[in-house]
C-alpha positions as a Markdown table, in Angstrom:
| # | Residue | x | y | z |
|---|---|---|---|---|
| 1 | Unk | 150.7 | 4.7 | 188.1 |
| 2 | Unk | 154.0 | 4.6 | 190.0 |
| 3 | Unk | 153.8 | 4.1 | 193.8 |
| 4 | Unk | 155.1 | 7.5 | 194.9 |
| 5 | Unk | 152.6 | 9.4 | 192.7 |
| 6 | Unk | 149.7 | 7.1 | 193.7 |
| 7 | Unk | 150.5 | 7.6 | 197.4 |
| 8 | Unk | 150.6 | 11.4 | 197.0 |
| 9 | Unk | 147.2 | 11.5 | 195.4 |
| 10 | Unk | 145.7 | 9.0 | 197.8 |
| 11 | Unk | 147.1 | 11.1 | 200.7 |
| 12 | Unk | 145.3 | 14.2 | 199.4 |
| 13 | Unk | 142.1 | 12.2 | 198.8 |
| 14 | Unk | 142.3 | 11.0 | 202.5 |
| 15 | Unk | 142.8 | 14.5 | 203.8 |
| 16 | Unk | 139.7 | 15.7 | 201.8 |
| 17 | Unk | 137.8 | 12.5 | 202.6 |
| 18 | Unk | 137.3 | 11.8 | 198.9 |
| 19 | Unk | 136.6 | 8.5 | 197.2 |
| 20 | Unk | 136.9 | 7.7 | 193.5 |
| 21 | Unk | 133.4 | 9.1 | 192.8 |
| 22 | Unk | 134.3 | 12.4 | 194.4 |
| 23 | Unk | 137.6 | 12.6 | 192.5 |
| 24 | Unk | 135.7 | 11.8 | 189.3 |
| 25 | Unk | 133.1 | 14.6 | 189.9 |
| 26 | Unk | 135.9 | 17.2 | 190.7 |
| 27 | Unk | 138.1 | 16.3 | 187.7 |
| 28 | Unk | 135.6 | 15.3 | 185.0 |
| 29 | Unk | 137.5 | 12.0 | 184.6 |
| 30 | Unk | 135.1 | 9.1 | 184.4 |
| 31 | Unk | 135.0 | 7.0 | 187.5 |
| 32 | Unk | 135.9 | 3.8 | 185.6 |
| 33 | Unk | 139.0 | 5.5 | 184.2 |
| 34 | Unk | 140.0 | 6.6 | 187.7 |
| 35 | Unk | 139.5 | 3.0 | 188.9 |
| 36 | Unk | 141.7 | 1.6 | 186.1 |
| 37 | Unk | 144.4 | 4.2 | 186.8 |
| 38 | Unk | 144.5 | 3.4 | 190.6 |
| 39 | Unk | 144.5 | -0.3 | 189.9 |
| 40 | Unk | 147.4 | 0.0 | 187.5 |
| 41 | Unk | 145.4 | -1.1 | 184.5 |
| 42 | Unk | 145.8 | 2.3 | 182.7 |
| 43 | Unk | 148.5 | 5.0 | 182.7 |
| 44 | Unk | 147.7 | 8.4 | 184.0 |
| 45 | Unk | 148.1 | 11.1 | 181.3 |
| 46 | Unk | 149.6 | 14.5 | 182.0 |
| 47 | Unk | 146.3 | 16.2 | 181.4 |
| 48 | Unk | 144.6 | 13.9 | 183.9 |
| 49 | Unk | 147.3 | 14.7 | 186.4 |
| 50 | Unk | 146.7 | 18.4 | 185.8 |
| 51 | Unk | 143.0 | 17.9 | 186.5 |
| 52 | Unk | 143.7 | 16.0 | 189.7 |
| 53 | Unk | 146.3 | 18.6 | 190.9 |
| 54 | Unk | 143.8 | 21.3 | 190.2 |
| 55 | Unk | 141.0 | 19.5 | 192.1 |
| 56 | Unk | 143.3 | 19.0 | 195.1 |
| 57 | Unk | 144.1 | 22.7 | 195.1 |
| 58 | Unk | 147.8 | 22.5 | 194.5 |
| 59 | Unk | 149.7 | 24.8 | 192.1 |
| 60 | Unk | 149.9 | 23.6 | 188.5 |
| 61 | Unk | 152.7 | 21.1 | 187.9 |
| 62 | Unk | 153.4 | 20.6 | 191.6 |
| 63 | Unk | 153.1 | 16.8 | 191.2 |
| 64 | Unk | 155.1 | 16.6 | 188.0 |
| 65 | Unk | 158.3 | 15.4 | 189.8 |
| 66 | Unk | 156.4 | 12.2 | 190.7 |
| 67 | Unk | 155.1 | 11.8 | 187.1 |
| 68 | Unk | 158.5 | 11.4 | 185.4 |
| 69 | Unk | 158.5 | 7.7 | 185.9 |
| 70 | Unk | 155.2 | 7.5 | 183.9 |
| 71 | Unk | 157.0 | 8.8 | 180.8 |
| 72 | Unk | 158.6 | 5.3 | 180.4 |
| 73 | Unk | 157.1 | 2.3 | 178.7 |
| 74 | Unk | 157.1 | -1.1 | 180.4 |
| 75 | Unk | 160.3 | -2.0 | 178.6 |
| 76 | Unk | 161.9 | 1.2 | 180.2 |
| 77 | Unk | 162.1 | 3.2 | 177.0 |
| 78 | Unk | 160.7 | 6.7 | 176.7 |
| 79 | Unk | 157.0 | 6.6 | 175.9 |
| 80 | Unk | 156.8 | 9.2 | 173.1 |
| 81 | Unk | 153.2 | 10.4 | 173.5 |
| 82 | Unk | 153.2 | 10.6 | 177.3 |
| 83 | Unk | 156.7 | 12.2 | 177.5 |
| 84 | Unk | 156.0 | 14.8 | 174.7 |
| 85 | Unk | 152.7 | 15.8 | 176.4 |
| 86 | Unk | 154.5 | 15.9 | 179.7 |
| 87 | Unk | 157.3 | 18.0 | 178.4 |
| 88 | Unk | 154.9 | 20.4 | 176.8 |
| 89 | Unk | 152.9 | 20.8 | 180.1 |
| 90 | Unk | 156.2 | 21.3 | 182.0 |
| 91 | Unk | 157.1 | 24.2 | 179.7 |
| 92 | Unk | 153.6 | 25.6 | 179.8 |
| 93 | Unk | 153.6 | 25.6 | 183.7 |
| 94 | Unk | 157.2 | 26.8 | 184.1 |
| 95 | Unk | 158.5 | 23.5 | 185.5 |
| 96 | Unk | 162.0 | 23.7 | 184.1 |
| 97 | Unk | 163.5 | 21.2 | 186.5 |
| 98 | Unk | 161.1 | 18.4 | 185.5 |
| 99 | Unk | 161.4 | 19.4 | 181.8 |
| 100 | Unk | 165.2 | 19.2 | 182.0 |
| 101 | Unk | 164.9 | 15.8 | 183.7 |
| 102 | Unk | 162.8 | 14.3 | 180.9 |
| 103 | Unk | 165.0 | 16.0 | 178.2 |
| 104 | Unk | 168.1 | 14.3 | 179.8 |
| 105 | Unk | 166.3 | 11.0 | 179.6 |
| 106 | Unk | 165.3 | 11.5 | 176.0 |
| 107 | Unk | 168.9 | 12.5 | 175.1 |
| 108 | Unk | 170.4 | 9.6 | 176.9 |
| 109 | Unk | 168.1 | 7.1 | 175.2 |
| 110 | Unk | 168.8 | 8.6 | 171.8 |
| 111 | Unk | 172.5 | 8.6 | 172.3 |
| 112 | Unk | 172.3 | 4.8 | 173.2 |
| 113 | Unk | 170.4 | 4.3 | 170.0 |
| 114 | Unk | 172.9 | 6.3 | 167.9 |
| 115 | Unk | 175.9 | 4.4 | 169.4 |
| 116 | Unk | 174.4 | 1.1 | 168.4 |
| 117 | Unk | 173.9 | 2.3 | 164.8 |
């Protein structure tokens, strides 16, 4: 998980005095999965972010801006499954700014590919 998003979530966990076990119980995300996410061994999915956002009590999609970086693979190309789920969730929650940001990234990547062809 990228540092900015991780810090945001940790901040809210500290405010609420939550540990991984508390977050797990509130989100229905297995504690081992939470541990792997926070230790950068697994990527956070958009649906997991929605569960965490809901548990914190924030409006749906309010942490999406910080998630955009997660839509890229380690080689800095768009990760198709994370970005498509993220884009769908953005549209579902009326997060047009974040949706447009990821669409621009997709179009830019595709245009680079087309120019090489």
